[in-house]
Structures are given as structure tokens and as C-alpha cells.
C-alpha positions as CSV (number, residue, x, y, z in Angstrom):
1,X,47.6,-6.9,-16.1
2,X,49.4,-4.0,-17.5
3,X,46.7,-3.5,-19.9
4,X,43.9,-3.7,-17.3
5,X,45.7,-1.6,-14.8
6,X,46.1,1.1,-17.8
7,X,42.5,1.0,-18.3
8,X,41.7,1.7,-14.5
9,X,44.1,4.5,-14.5
10,X,42.2,6.2,-17.2
11,X,39.1,5.5,-16.0
12,X,40.1,7.2,-12.6
13,X,41.4,10.1,-14.1
14,X,37.9,10.9,-16.2
15,X,35.9,10.1,-13.5
16,X,34.8,12.4,-10.7
17,X,36.0,12.3,-7.0
18,X,33.6,10.0,-4.8
19,X,34.0,11.3,-1.0
20,X,33.0,9.1,1.8
21,X,32.2,9.9,5.1
22,X,32.8,7.9,8.3
23,X,29.3,6.0,8.0
24,X,30.5,5.0,4.5
25,X,28.0,7.2,2.6
26,X,29.2,9.8,0.1
27,X,28.3,13.5,0.1
28,X,25.5,13.1,-2.4
29,X,23.8,10.0,-0.4
30,X,24.4,12.3,3.0
31,X,22.6,15.0,1.3
32,X,19.6,12.9,0.1
33,X,19.4,11.3,3.6
34,X,19.4,15.0,5.0
35,X,16.8,16.1,2.5
36,X,14.7,13.2,3.1
37,X,14.4,13.7,7.0
38,X,13.7,17.5,6.5
39,X,10.8,16.4,4.1
40,X,9.6,14.2,6.4
41,X,9.4,16.8,9.1
42,X,7.7,19.2,7.0
43,X,5.4,16.7,5.8
44,X,4.3,15.9,9.3
45,X,4.4,19.7,10.3
46,X,1.9,20.3,7.0
47,X,-0.4,17.7,8.1
48,X,-0.7,19.2,11.6
49,X,-1.4,22.8,10.7
50,X,-3.8,21.5,8.1
51,X,-6.0,19.5,10.3
52,X,-5.8,22.4,12.9
53,X,-7.1,24.9,10.4
54,X,-9.5,22.5,9.3
55,X,-11.0,21.9,13.0
56,X,-10.9,25.7,13.6
57,X,-12.9,26.4,10.3
58,X,-15.2,23.7,11.5
59,X,-15.8,25.4,14.8
60,X,-16.5,28.7,12.8
61,X,-19.1,27.2,10.7
62,X,-20.6,25.4,13.8
63,X,-21.1,29.1,15.0
64,X,-19.3,28.4,18.3
65,X,-19.1,31.5,20.5
66,X,-16.5,34.0,19.8
67,X,-15.1,34.2,23.3
68,X,-14.4,30.1,22.8
69,X,-12.7,30.9,19.4
70,X,-10.6,33.8,20.8
71,X,-9.5,31.4,23.6
72,X,-8.3,28.6,21.1
73,X,-6.4,31.1,18.8
74,X,-4.4,33.2,21.4
75,X,-1.9,31.0,22.4
76,X,-1.4,29.6,19.2
77,X,-1.0,33.4,17.9
78,X,1.7,33.8,20.6
79,X,3.6,31.1,19.6
80,X,3.7,32.2,15.8
81,X,4.7,35.6,16.7
82,X,7.4,34.3,18.4
83,X,8.7,31.8,15.5
84,X,8.2,34.6,13.2
85,X,10.4,36.8,15.2
86,X,13.1,34.1,15.1
87,X,12.7,33.1,11.5
88,X,14.9,35.9,9.9
89,X,18.1,35.3,12.2
90,X,17.6,31.5,11.8
91,X,17.1,32.0,8.2
92,X,20.2,34.4,8.0
93,X,22.3,31.7,10.1
94,X,21.5,29.3,7.7
95,X,22.5,31.5,4.6
96,X,26.2,32.1,5.7
97,X,27.3,28.6,5.3
98,X,25.5,27.9,2.4
99,X,27.5,30.5,0.6
100,X,30.6,29.6,1.6
101,X,30.3,26.1,0.6
102,X,29.1,27.7,-2.7
103,X,32.6,29.0,-3.0
104,X,34.3,26.0,-1.9
105,X,32.8,23.8,-4.6
106,X,33.1,26.6,-7.3
107,X,36.7,26.7,-6.8
108,X,37.1,22.7,-6.4
109,X,34.9,21.8,-9.3
110,X,33.8,24.7,-11.4
111,X,30.5,26.9,-11.6
112,X,28.5,24.1,-13.7
113,X,29.3,21.4,-11.3
114,X,25.9,19.5,-10.0
115,X,26.8,20.2,-6.4
116,X,27.6,24.0,-7.1
117,X,23.9,24.3,-8.8
118,X,22.2,22.2,-6.1
119,X,23.7,24.7,-3.4
120,X,22.6,27.6,-5.5
121,X,19.1,26.2,-5.5
122,X,19.3,26.0,-1.7
123,X,20.8,29.8,-1.4
124,X,18.0,31.1,-3.7
125,X,15.1,29.1,-1.3
126,X,16.8,30.7,1.8
127,X,16.6,34.2,0.4
128,X,13.2,33.6,-0.9
129,X,12.2,33.0,2.7
130,X,14.0,35.9,4.0
131,X,12.0,38.2,1.3
132,X,8.9,37.0,2.4
133,X,9.5,37.5,6.2
134,X,10.5,40.7,5.4
135,X,7.6,41.7,3.3
136,X,5.0,40.7,6.1
137,X,3.9,43.9,7.6
138,X,3.1,43.9,11.4
139,X,-0.5,44.9,12.0
140,X,-2.1,46.0,15.2
141,X,-5.3,44.0,15.4
142,X,-8.1,44.4,18.1
143,X,-9.4,41.6,20.1
144,X,-12.3,41.6,17.1
145,X,-9.6,40.2,14.5
146,X,-8.3,37.5,16.5
147,X,-10.0,34.8,15.0
148,X,-9.4,35.9,11.4
149,X,-5.7,36.8,12.2
150,X,-5.4,33.1,13.7
151,X,-7.0,31.6,10.5
152,X,-4.9,33.5,8.1
153,X,-1.8,32.8,9.9
154,X,-2.7,28.9,9.8
155,X,-3.5,29.2,6.0
156,X,0.0,31.1,5.4
157,X,1.9,28.7,7.7
158,X,0.1,25.6,5.4
159,X,1.2,27.2,2.3
160,X,5.0,28.1,3.5
161,X,5.2,24.5,4.6
162,X,4.2,23.3,1.1
163,X,6.0,25.8,-0.8
164,X,9.5,24.5,1.1
165,X,8.2,20.7,0.5
166,X,8.3,21.5,-3.1
167,X,11.6,23.2,-3.2
168,X,12.9,20.3,-1.0
169,X,11.7,18.1,-3.8
170,X,13.2,19.6,-6.6
171,X,16.7,19.6,-4.8
172,X,16.0,15.9,-3.8
173,X,15.6,15.2,-7.5
174,X,18.8,16.6,-8.1
175,X,20.8,15.4,-5.6
176,X,19.3,11.7,-6.5
177,X,20.5,12.4,-10.3
178,X,23.6,12.8,-9.0
179,X,24.1,10.1,-6.5
180,X,22.9,8.0,-9.3
181,X,25.5,9.1,-11.7
182,X,28.1,8.6,-9.3
183,X,26.8,5.0,-8.2
184,X,27.6,4.1,-11.7
185,X,31.1,5.1,-11.3
186,X,31.2,3.1,-8.1
187,X,29.9,0.1,-9.9
188,X,32.5,0.8,-12.6
189,X,35.5,1.2,-10.4
190,X,34.3,-2.3,-8.5
191,X,34.3,-3.7,-11.6
192,X,37.8,-2.9,-12.6
193,X,39.2,-3.9,-9.3
194,X,37.6,-7.1,-9.4
195,X,39.2,-7.9,-13.1
196,X,42.5,-6.9,-11.4
197,X,42.2,-9.2,-8.6
198,X,41.4,-12.1,-11.0
199,X,44.4,-11.2,-13.4
200,X,46.8,-11.2,-10.4
201,X,45.4,-14.5,-9.0
202,X,45.7,-16.1,-12.2
203,X,49.1,-14.5,-13.0
204,X,50.2,-16.1,-9.2
205,X,48.9,-19.4,-10.4
206,X,50.8,-19.3,-13.9
207,X,54.2,-18.4,-12.4
208,X,53.6,-21.0,-9.7
209,X,52.9,-23.9,-12.2
210,X,56.1,-22.7,-14.4
211,X,58.0,-22.9,-11.3
212,X,56.9,-26.5,-10.8
213,X,57.7,-27.4,-14.6
214,X,61.1,-26.4,-14.4
215,X,61.8,-28.1,-11.1
216,X,60.5,-31.2,-12.7
217,X,62.8,-30.5,-16.1
218,X,65.7,-30.3,-14.0
219,X,65.5,-33.1,-11.7
220,X,66.8,-35.2,-14.5
221,X,66.2,-37.4,-17.7
222,X,68.1,-38.5,-20.8
223,X,70.9,-37.0,-23.1
224,X,70.2,-37.9,-26.6
225,X,73.2,-38.3,-28.8
226,X,73.4,-38.8,-32.7
227,X,74.8,-42.5,-33.7
228,X,74.9,-42.1,-37.6
229,X,74.3,-39.5,-40.1
230,X,70.9,-38.9,-41.2
231,X,70.0,-39.5,-44.8
232,X,67.1,-38.3,-47.3
233,X,64.1,-40.2,-46.9
234,X,61.8,-41.5,-49.6
235,X,58.2,-42.8,-49.7
236,X,57.1,-46.3,-49.5
237,X,53.2,-46.2,-49.1
238,X,50.9,-45.6,-50.2
239,X,51.2,-46.4,-53.8
240,X,48.8,-44.8,-56.2
241,X,49.0,-47.9,-58.8
242,X,47.7,-50.5,-56.0
243,X,45.3,-48.0,-54.8
244,X,43.6,-47.2,-58.2
245,X,43.6,-50.7,-59.1
246,X,42.2,-52.1,-55.9
247,X,39.6,-49.4,-55.6
248,X,38.6,-50.2,-59.5
249,X,38.3,-54.0,-58.5
250,X,36.1,-53.2,-55.4
251,X,34.0,-51.0,-57.0
252,X,33.2,-53.1,-60.1
253,X,32.6,-55.9,-57.7
254,X,29.9,-53.8,-55.6
255,X,28.5,-52.4,-58.6
256,X,27.9,-55.7,-60.1
257,X,26.5,-57.0,-57.0
258,X,23.9,-54.4,-56.1
259,X,23.0,-54.8,-59.6
260,X,22.2,-58.1,-59.6
261,X,20.5,-57.7,-56.2
262,X,18.4,-54.8,-57.8
263,X,17.5,-57.2,-60.7
264,X,16.5,-60.2,-58.6
265,X,14.0,-57.8,-56.4
266,X,12.7,-55.5,-59.5
267,X,9.8,-57.6,-60.6
268,X,8.0,-54.8,-62.6
269,X,8.0,-54.0,-66.1
270,X,10.5,-51.9,-68.3
271,X,8.3,-51.2,-71.6
272,X,6.0,-52.2,-73.6
273,X,7.6,-55.1,-75.2
274,X,8.1,-56.8,-71.6
275,X,4.2,-56.2,-71.2
276,X,3.5,-57.8,-74.6
277,X,5.8,-60.7,-73.7
278,X,4.7,-61.4,-70.3
279,X,1.1,-60.5,-70.5
280,X,0.4,-61.7,-74.0
281,X,-1.8,-58.7,-74.3
282,X,-1.5,-55.7,-76.8
283,X,-0.7,-52.3,-75.3
284,X,-3.0,-50.0,-76.8
285,X,-1.9,-46.8,-75.1
286,X,0.5,-44.6,-72.8
287,X,-0.9,-42.1,-70.9
288,X,1.6,-39.4,-69.5
289,X,1.4,-38.0,-66.3
290,X,-1.2,-35.6,-65.9
291,X,-0.9,-31.8,-64.5
292,X,-4.1,-30.2,-62.7
293,X,-5.9,-27.3,-64.1
294,X,-5.0,-24.5,-61.6
295,X,-8.5,-22.6,-62.4
296,X,-10.4,-25.9,-61.3
297,X,-8.4,-26.0,-58.3
298,X,-8.9,-23.0,-57.0
299,X,-12.8,-23.6,-57.5
300,X,-12.6,-26.8,-55.8
301,X,-10.9,-25.2,-52.8
302,X,-13.4,-22.3,-52.8
303,X,-16.2,-24.9,-52.6
304,X,-17.6,-24.2,-56.1
305,X,-18.8,-27.5,-58.0
306,X,-16.6,-27.9,-60.9
307,X,-15.1,-30.8,-63.0
308,X,-12.3,-32.3,-61.5
309,X,-9.0,-30.7,-62.6
310,X,-7.4,-34.1,-64.0
311,X,-9.7,-33.8,-66.8
312,X,-7.3,-32.6,-69.4
313,X,-9.5,-33.5,-72.4
314,X,-11.8,-30.5,-70.9
315,X,-9.2,-28.2,-69.8
316,X,-6.3,-28.9,-71.8
317,X,-7.7,-30.5,-75.3
318,X,-4.3,-29.5,-77.0
319,X,-1.9,-31.2,-74.5
320,X,0.0,-34.5,-75.0
321,X,-2.1,-36.2,-72.5
322,X,-5.2,-35.4,-74.6
323,X,-3.5,-36.7,-77.6
324,X,-2.6,-40.1,-75.5
325,X,-6.3,-40.3,-74.7
326,X,-7.1,-39.6,-78.4
327,X,-4.9,-42.7,-79.1
328,X,-6.6,-44.7,-77.1
329,X,-10.1,-43.9,-78.5
330,X,-8.5,-44.9,-81.8
331,X,-7.8,-48.4,-80.8
332,X,-11.1,-48.9,-79.3
333,X,-12.6,-47.4,-82.6
334,X,-10.8,-50.4,-84.7
335,X,-11.5,-53.1,-81.9
336,X,-15.2,-51.8,-81.7
337,X,-15.6,-51.9,-85.7
338,X,-14.2,-55.3,-86.0
339,X,-15.9,-57.0,-83.0
340,X,-18.6,-54.9,-81.9
341,X,-17.2,-54.3,-78.7
342,X,-19.2,-51.3,-77.4
343,X,-20.1,-52.1,-73.6
344,X,-16.5,-51.9,-72.4
345,X,-15.3,-52.6,-68.5
346,X,-12.4,-50.5,-67.2
347,X,-10.4,-52.1,-64.3
348,X,-7.0,-52.3,-63.0
349,X,-4.8,-54.7,-61.2
350,X,-4.1,-52.6,-57.9
351,X,-5.4,-50.0,-56.1
352,X,-4.4,-46.3,-57.3
353,X,-3.7,-47.2,-60.9
354,X,-5.7,-44.3,-62.6
355,X,-8.6,-46.1,-63.9
356,X,-11.2,-43.6,-62.8
357,X,-9.2,-40.4,-64.2
358,X,-8.8,-42.3,-67.5
359,X,-12.6,-43.7,-68.0
360,X,-13.5,-39.9,-67.5
361,X,-11.0,-38.4,-69.7
362,X,-11.8,-41.5,-72.3
363,X,-15.5,-41.0,-72.3
364,X,-15.1,-37.2,-72.8
365,X,-12.9,-37.7,-76.0
366,X,-15.2,-40.6,-77.2
367,X,-18.3,-37.9,-76.6
368,X,-16.4,-35.2,-78.6
369,X,-16.0,-37.4,-81.6
370,X,-19.8,-37.2,-81.8
371,X,-20.6,-40.7,-80.3
372,X,-23.5,-41.1,-77.5
373,X,-21.5,-42.0,-74.7
374,X,-22.1,-42.9,-71.0
375,X,-20.3,-43.8,-68.0
376,X,-21.2,-46.4,-65.5
377,X,-20.1,-46.2,-61.8
378,X,-20.0,-49.9,-61.0
379,X,-18.1,-49.0,-58.0
380,X,-20.1,-49.4,-55.1
381,X,-17.8,-49.0,-52.5
382,X,-15.8,-46.1,-53.3
383,X,-17.4,-44.3,-56.2
384,X,-16.2,-41.4,-57.5
385,X,-17.2,-40.4,-61.0
386,X,-20.0,-38.2,-59.9
387,X,-17.5,-36.2,-57.9
388,X,-15.4,-35.6,-61.1
389,X,-18.4,-34.4,-63.0
390,X,-19.7,-32.4,-59.8
391,X,-22.8,-34.4,-59.8
392,X,-24.8,-35.9,-57.0
393,X,-25.3,-39.5,-56.3
394,X,-28.6,-40.0,-54.7
395,X,-30.1,-42.3,-57.1
396,X,-27.9,-44.7,-59.4
397,X,-27.1,-48.3,-60.5
398,X,-27.6,-49.3,-57.4
399,X,-31.2,-47.8,-57.3
400,X,-32.1,-49.5,-60.7
401,X,-30.6,-53.1,-59.7
402,X,-32.9,-53.1,-56.6
403,X,-35.7,-52.0,-58.5
404,X,-36.3,-48.7,-56.7
405,X,-36.7,-46.4,-60.2
406,X,-35.7,-47.2,-63.7
407,X,-32.4,-46.6,-65.0
408,X,-33.0,-44.0,-67.5
409,X,-34.3,-41.9,-64.2
410,X,-31.1,-42.1,-62.5
411,X,-28.9,-41.1,-65.8
412,X,-27.5,-37.4,-65.4
413,X,-25.9,-35.2,-68.0
414,X,-23.0,-33.7,-68.1
415,X,-21.5,-30.5,-69.3
416,X,-19.9,-32.2,-72.3
417,X,-21.9,-32.5,-75.0
418,X,-23.2,-36.3,-75.7
419,X,-21.7,-37.6,-72.4
420,X,-24.2,-38.8,-69.8
421,X,-23.2,-40.5,-66.2
422,X,-25.0,-43.2,-64.4
423,X,-24.0,-42.7,-60.7
424,X,-23.4,-45.6,-58.5
425,X,-26.3,-44.5,-56.3
426,X,-26.8,-45.2,-52.6
427,X,-24.0,-47.3,-51.0
428,X,-25.3,-50.9,-50.3
429,X,-24.2,-53.0,-47.5
430,X,-23.9,-56.2,-50.1
431,X,-22.2,-54.7,-53.1
432,X,-21.0,-58.0,-54.4
433,X,-24.4,-59.6,-54.2
434,X,-26.1,-56.6,-55.7
435,X,-24.1,-56.9,-58.6
436,X,-24.8,-60.8,-59.2
437,X,-28.2,-60.0,-59.4
438,X,-29.9,-60.8,-63.0
439,X,-31.2,-57.4,-63.2
440,X,-27.7,-55.9,-63.9
441,X,-27.6,-57.9,-67.2
442,X,-30.7,-56.6,-68.2
443,X,-29.9,-52.8,-67.2
444,X,-26.7,-53.0,-68.9
445,X,-28.4,-54.4,-72.3
446,X,-30.9,-51.6,-72.1
447,X,-28.0,-49.2,-71.8
448,X,-26.1,-50.6,-74.5
449,X,-29.1,-50.3,-76.8
450,X,-29.3,-46.7,-76.5
451,X,-25.8,-45.6,-76.5
452,X,-22.9,-46.0,-78.7
453,X,-20.3,-46.4,-76.2
454,X,-21.0,-47.7,-72.6
455,X,-18.0,-47.7,-70.1
456,X,-18.2,-49.2,-66.9
457,X,-15.7,-48.5,-64.1
458,X,-14.9,-50.9,-61.6
459,X,-12.8,-51.7,-58.6
460,X,-9.5,-53.0,-58.6
461,X,-9.3,-56.9,-59.3
462,X,-7.1,-57.6,-56.6
463,X,-8.7,-55.6,-54.0
464,X,-12.2,-57.2,-54.3
465,X,-14.6,-59.3,-56.1
466,X,-16.9,-57.0,-57.7
467,X,-15.2,-56.6,-61.2
468,X,-15.1,-60.2,-61.5
469,X,-18.9,-60.3,-61.0
470,X,-19.3,-57.7,-63.9
471,X,-16.8,-58.9,-66.2
472,X,-19.0,-61.9,-67.7
473,X,-21.5,-59.2,-68.4
474,X,-19.7,-56.8,-70.6
475,X,-18.3,-56.9,-74.3
476,X,-14.6,-56.6,-73.4
477,X,-12.3,-55.6,-70.4
478,X,-9.7,-52.7,-70.8
479,X,-6.9,-53.2,-68.1
480,X,-5.4,-50.2,-66.9
481,X,-1.8,-50.8,-65.4
482,X,1.0,-48.3,-63.6
483,X,4.0,-49.5,-63.7
484,X,6.0,-50.2,-60.4
485,X,8.5,-52.9,-58.5
486,X,5.3,-55.3,-57.9
487,X,3.2,-54.4,-61.0
488,X,4.5,-57.4,-63.0
489,X,3.3,-60.3,-60.4
490,X,0.0,-58.2,-60.0
491,X,-0.7,-57.7,-63.6
492,X,0.0,-61.5,-64.6
493,X,-2.4,-62.2,-61.6
494,X,-5.1,-60.1,-62.7
495,X,-4.7,-61.4,-66.5
496,X,-5.1,-64.9,-65.1
497,X,-8.5,-64.1,-63.3
498,X,-10.0,-62.3,-66.2
499,X,-8.7,-65.5,-68.4
500,X,-10.6,-68.1,-65.8
501,X,-13.9,-66.0,-66.3
502,X,-13.5,-66.3,-70.2
503,X,-13.1,-62.4,-70.6
504,X,-12.0,-60.7,-73.8
505,X,-9.1,-58.7,-72.7
506,X,-9.2,-55.5,-75.0
507,X,-5.5,-54.4,-74.2
508,X,-3.6,-52.8,-71.6
509,X,-2.8,-49.0,-70.9
510,X,0.1,-48.1,-69.1
511,X,-0.9,-44.8,-67.1
512,X,1.5,-42.2,-65.6
513,X,4.5,-42.5,-68.0
514,X,7.1,-39.9,-67.9
515,X,9.2,-38.7,-71.0
516,X,13.3,-38.8,-71.1
517,X,14.8,-35.6,-71.7
518,X,14.7,-35.0,-75.5
519,X,12.2,-37.6,-76.5
520,X,8.6,-36.7,-77.5
521,X,5.2,-38.4,-77.9
522,X,6.2,-39.0,-81.8
523,X,9.8,-38.9,-81.9
524,X,10.3,-42.6,-82.0
525,X,12.4,-42.6,-78.8
526,X,11.5,-44.8,-76.0
527,X,9.5,-43.9,-72.9
528,X,10.8,-43.8,-69.5
529,X,8.3,-45.1,-67.1
530,X,7.8,-44.0,-63.7
531,X,8.1,-46.5,-61.1
532,X,6.6,-44.2,-58.4
533,X,6.0,-45.5,-54.9
534,X,2.4,-46.2,-53.7
535,X,1.7,-43.6,-51.4
536,X,-1.6,-44.8,-49.8
537,X,0.5,-45.3,-46.1
538,X,1.3,-41.6,-46.4
539,X,-2.1,-40.3,-47.0
540,X,-4.1,-38.3,-44.5
541,X,-6.6,-40.0,-42.0
542,X,-9.5,-39.2,-43.8
543,X,-8.0,-41.0,-47.1
544,X,-6.6,-44.1,-44.9
545,X,-10.2,-45.2,-43.9
546,X,-11.1,-46.1,-47.7
547,X,-9.7,-49.4,-48.9
548,X,-8.0,-47.3,-51.6
549,X,-7.3,-43.9,-52.5
550,X,-8.1,-43.2,-56.0
551,X,-8.2,-39.6,-55.8
552,X,-4.8,-39.2,-55.1
553,X,-3.5,-42.3,-56.8
554,X,-5.3,-41.4,-60.4
555,X,-4.6,-37.6,-60.0
556,X,-1.2,-36.8,-58.7
557,X,0.5,-39.9,-60.1
558,X,1.1,-41.4,-56.8
559,X,1.0,-45.0,-55.8
560,X,0.7,-48.4,-57.6
561,X,-0.5,-50.8,-55.2
562,X,-1.3,-51.3,-51.3
563,X,1.4,-54.7,-51.4
564,X,4.3,-52.9,-53.3
565,X,7.4,-53.4,-51.8
566,X,9.2,-49.7,-51.8
567,X,9.1,-48.3,-55.1
568,X,12.0,-46.3,-57.4
569,X,12.1,-42.7,-58.8
570,X,11.1,-41.8,-62.3
571,X,14.4,-43.0,-64.0
572,X,15.0,-46.1,-61.6
573,X,14.8,-49.0,-64.1
574,X,17.3,-51.3,-62.3
575,X,20.9,-50.6,-61.7
576,X,22.1,-53.1,-64.4
577,X,20.0,-50.8,-66.7
578,X,21.4,-47.8,-65.7
579,X,24.8,-49.5,-66.0
580,X,24.0,-50.4,-69.7
581,X,22.8,-47.3,-70.6
582,X,25.9,-45.4,-69.4
583,X,28.1,-47.7,-71.3
584,X,26.2,-47.0,-74.4
């Protein structure tokens, strides 16, 4: 309260005095009201004089008789002469109080105070009116000049009223500005008073509460006395040894339990040896996770027709991915030289294992070695090979099987020398029935006779039955596998399907492999397989309408199976394996 009272005292010392009359108005507010009243009267008078002048000039313009005009002007001229005769005296009467008021205000507030300046403006206005009245000469005019005299008097009165109104307007602006400034001081004064009042009320309530507390404390209670001497204390709990031992035991128990549960839930593969042992198939290649070509991506975004950004054999021939495809090509060469396998079907167990990306890069790799190669898109449900090479699919394999045109007319050359593509053609209503046609075997036999290598892209084995129809008509099958938590059972199921058809499986290519830090393609260290999550459920609505989304799964390394369980991260090889690597 003392602090607020001090602030209020300093404010009052630095703020101007605010005088209020009986009606509760300050001096400036009263002046503003008075000036407004005078301006209202002047405006009415100015309007009356202007209207009278307009009517009189209209009468002159209409050519009314001069006698009538003189009769109209005579009484008004007499009244104006009387008012003009009294004006100097009335102005003198107004000038004296204004001079006295200026002297009082100058002594009270100083010569530069706004009230002093406003009073000086009034004095200057009254003196200007006196000078105009003194300079107006008295003329003797005959009856002939009465009309012109009346009109000139009216005009003079209108001008005087307008000039006085302008002067009052300027004075009103000064008074309003000063009134607003003083109003701000009033608001601040009220604020200080309100805060002081609140502080007083709070102080009173606190004092009252303290008095009540003192009364309760003095009303009675208990007296405490020391019974025995206080001795030094010592710590009894917690014990560091007990906490460490208990925490270690609980941590080991929880870790082993979680590792056991993770091992039970993880049915996927952890390496090439496990794939060979469980499937009984050789692993002929490991394809790393590919990175798209930025320039090709920009062209596709701009709407240009170009190759797929994930064709590393074309855009990044010296990368690790290109070397991995060359390793697969070498394995195929050894197999074909020994068994004559030149018509190869490429498929996968699950959706999004990356078979289309692999078959296109593998086709480019074989063509670059000087072999005449053709890629046949036998996926008659969601074809993608023609899109990866920037081609059209108006005619293709479906057209050749149905007999609409010869297969040679549907083959399209690519920008890679020695590589051709037979697109899927128009999508049929019954793809499985169309592939069972005997014409398919004839087309494949004719194509095999014209090319060194024929690669056939088919849908996933566990998704549809189309690859099972095509498999007996090819030399061998290349199985593409992406490792995930459910990749083991799915791969075993795919192998059983192919074995039941009596198809020769050339081997397994593990797709989308990531390296541990420090390991290399030729360093002899093991790979760390990426157990990535199948992202089919997280794709946009435009991609979900298809039964699988190879564009996302094969290119950016997402998704293993539409039925897979929640997947691991890149280094999630099971909690127990992590403990083993940490111990080693």
C-alpha cells in the first residue's frame, strides 16, 4: 500500500490540475460545449443568410419589378445597419474578459499552456472582427443602389459567418485535444484510486484473518517436553547391495523372457544359411536397398517420359546394386550353360518383394553383356514393366494369346541396346483362363527361339494362381524373397507350390539387403537383413485399390507381405540375437 500511495502521489505531482464545475465538467469540457453551441448557432445563421441570398438573386434573375425588390430589401437593410452599429461595442465587451482571462492563465500555468494559447486565439479573432468593422466605410446610397447594397450585405454576412465558423472550428480542435489529454489523466487517476482501494481491502482481510489465527492459537493446545536425550541417526534403508542385486535379477529375467517371446514370434530368416537349410534352395544373389536417381525422379514429376529411377543398371552402373545384379547374372550364366535354361520366370511369395525392379535391372544387365534379351510382362492384373521403361501397353502378350495380332508386332524396343519388352497388352477379364491357353506355350517357344534370354514377370505366388499356370511352361523359376517376420512360412509355402508343379527352381535372390557399418560387398563379413514392415496399409487410396503395390514395395524398399505381422527395423534380428552380438 505504501508503494502504491507513493506512485499515486508522484502521478498527482506531475499531472495538471483538473478543475470541475458544478455540473461535474472540467474547464475544457465546458469550453467545448460552449464552442459547439456557438458553432450550431452560426451554422443556422449561415444557412438562413445563404438561403435568403439565393432567393433574392433568383428574384433578380427572374426580372421582378425594382419596386418589389426595394420593398423586400428595405426592412432587412435597416436591421443590418442596426446590428452593424452595435457590433463594435459588443465585440469590445467580449474582448476585455478575454484579456483578463489570458493574464490569469499565464500567471497560473505559464505563457505556453494550451489554455493560454486557446485564449490568445479567441482574442486574435475578436480583434480581427473589430478591424473589419472599423474598416467598413459608410456610404450614402440612393434608392437606386438599395438592391445591390442588400445583396452585397447578404454576401458579406455569409462570408463573416463562414469565417467565424472556421475560427471556432480551429479553437474547438485545440480544446478537444486538451480535453482528451486531461481525460487520460482522469483515467489514470481512477486506476490508481481503484488499485489503492483493492489493496486496502486485501490488507483488511489479511489483518482480520491473522487476528482469527492468533485467537485460535491462544485458545489452548498441548505442551511438548523432551523425555530422553536425542542421539545420532543412521541409515537403515534402502540398501545399495539389495537394490543392485534385485534389479540385476529382475532385469535378466525380463530380458530372457522378452528374448524368448521374440524368438517364438519371429518366423523369418536371419541369413543365407538359414534360407538354404529351410528351403533347400541355393541363394544366388543379395540385392541391396536401391536409391532412386534424382534426375529421373525430377523428370517423372515434371511429366516427362523416362526410365524408372530405380533402374540402377542404367543410371548407376558402378554402384553396389549394379554389382549385385551382375552377380545374379553370373549365376544365371552358369546355370543356363549347364542346363540350357534360357526361359526364366521371375516371381515372389508375397506382394511387394521387388520382383519387377529385379527383372528389369537383370534384363538390362544381361543385355549389356551382349545377349539378346526380352522381358515379357505376364502380370495381367497390375502390369508395370512398360511403365518402368516409359512404353505403352496398348498391345502385348494378352493380344498375342487371344490371336488379335502376332507377338512380334507387340514387341517394343527399349533405349537399352539388345533389350526388348513384350508388354501385357489390354487387361483381360479372365487373366488366369487366358494364361491356360495352349497359345501361351507356342508364343513362349517362338520367343525363346529368337532371343538368347527370355525373362517372364508374373504376379506373387501367394496372391493369385497366375504364376502357377505359367510355371510349367518355362525352363526354370527364379524366386525373389524379401526378409520379414513372416517371410519364412510364406517362402516355404511358395516352394511347396512350385515343387508340387514339378518346376525347377533356379535359386533364391534376397532383395533389399542392408549392410552393417564396416562391412562391404567383398569384405567377407555378414549382411544384416532388413526386416522392413509391409506398408501396403499405409499407402494412399489410389494405390490401395490394387491387390498389391509393387511400385512402392519394389522401389523404395517398403513392405514384405499383405499378411505379415508388425515388422522389425533394419537391425531387429530378434532380441536374443542382439544379446548374443552384445556378448560377443
